[in-house]
C-alpha positions, 0 to 999 in steps of 0.5 A: 356718684359711685365711690369705689374706695377711699384711702384715708392715709393717702387721701385718695378716692376713686370716683365715677360721676353718674350725672351732671350734679356729680361732676359739679360736686367733683369740680367743687372739691378739686383744687390746684395741687391735687392729683388726678389719675385717669385713663386718657389718650396721648399722641406718641411719636415713634423713634427708630432708624426707619421711622418718619420723624413726624410719624406718631400714634395715639395710645391709651394710657393711664396718667397722673396729673398735678392739677393746675387748671380745672373747668366744668362743662355742663353742656357736654357733661364733662370736666377738663383737667390740665396739669403736669404729668407726675406718672405715666403707664407708657414709657414714651410719655415724658414725666414733667410735661403738660397734658390735659384730660377729659373726665366725662360722666360714667368714667372712673378716676382717682382724686388725691388730696392733701387734706379733706375738709368736712365739706369735701367729705360731706359732698362725697358722702352725700353724692348718691345719685337721685332716683330717676323719674321718667315723664311720658306725655302721650296722645294717639299721635305722639309721645314725648319722653323726658328723664328727670334726675335731680334738677336735670331734665333730659329729653328723648326724641319724640315717638310718632304713632303714624295714626290718623286723627280718627279711630279705626278698627285696624288701629289696634296693630298700630297702637301696639307698634306705637307702644312698643317703640316707646317701651324700647326707649324705656327699657334702656334704663333699669326698670326696677329703679324707674318711676314712670309718670304717664300723662296727656289728653284723652284716653291714650295715657290709660291705654298705655298704662295698661300696656306697661303693666302687662309688659313688666310688673316691676315698674312703678307707674303713675297716671296723672290727669290734668295735662292737656298736651302731649309730646315735648310741650306736655313735658315742659307744661307738666313741670309747672303742674302741682299734680306732677310735683305731688306724683314725683314725691320727695325729689330734688326738683320739688325742693328747688321749686319750693326754694324759688317760690319762697324767693319770688314771694319775698320779692313780691312782699318787698321782704329784704331777706333775699339776694339777687346776683353774684355780688349780693349773694356773695356779700350775704354768704360772707355774713353767713346769712344765706339759707338757700342759693340757686344757680342756673347753669346759664351763668357759666356762659357769663365770662364776667363771673369766673368759674372758681368764684362760683365754686368758692361761693357755693362752698362758702354757703354750704360750709356755713350750713346753707344749701345750694342747687345747680339748675338746668336752665332748660327746665321751667325753674331754671329758666325762671332763675336765669331770668332773675339773674342766674344767681339768687338766694333766700336769707336767714336774716335781713342784710340790715340786721 
């Protein structure tokens, strides 16, 4: 998350969300009555003697809204904010009418609050986006690529080599073309910030590693053994691998794995210092006993759990010293959390304490 400025006197912060976790943090701090200022588009009807009454045009405009509703869309990666227009940069847009605007990733906007609690300040202060890890699972036929940032996994389309099953003397040119296609995907990111992990069956990963080192000296590249699948299958298998978890180092995904494993261990030992499901976790949060809470983004599809209740739960946990994680349901850890009800927590002490 980029914090462009923070004006303490007015309570206004200028923000840009860089990833989905940033949007979730912004959703958590935005309340009814706050003011959101962003650039949007609005249909404006033209007036005049020779203008058709129903004729209008969509114009780009900066609008300040007093927030009445806000919702988080994890699938499309955006926030939807609706409310009353307080200010507008276009003279034909009526103050006091209602409007809704979309705040996507990589879009700058201003948020003005009457008061900033210590928790809200902490969310903004700690909102730096984590290091991106690029996973490449490769053999001589195809390469799967996945970007891991925080607890989010973004898959790129697999790259095919066009090579056959056997090695031929003429394959050297095809290898180079194959690797260049993969490199084209890689260089879309900031190479100096990337940690690239290459894996897969056979010698292809080592050949590709050498190609990358010759191509660009700035990249941090690791080769991991023990992943005997390529393509998207190799990416998903790798996320369950202890070798990969060691290679990616101290990133958020590892913290999530450890938290989930602890819940599963306690569940297997009949240790009651766990809570599963919204009601149990919410009751534990009221007692101040939640240490870590894991929430799969799948729960946003469950209409029986209103989004605001989830926001209130997570804020309550963190205001009392706990930690929360929002998980991507498409990853193995998110899939496992979804299978356990979508919301689960490890507790500091027994509910019967």
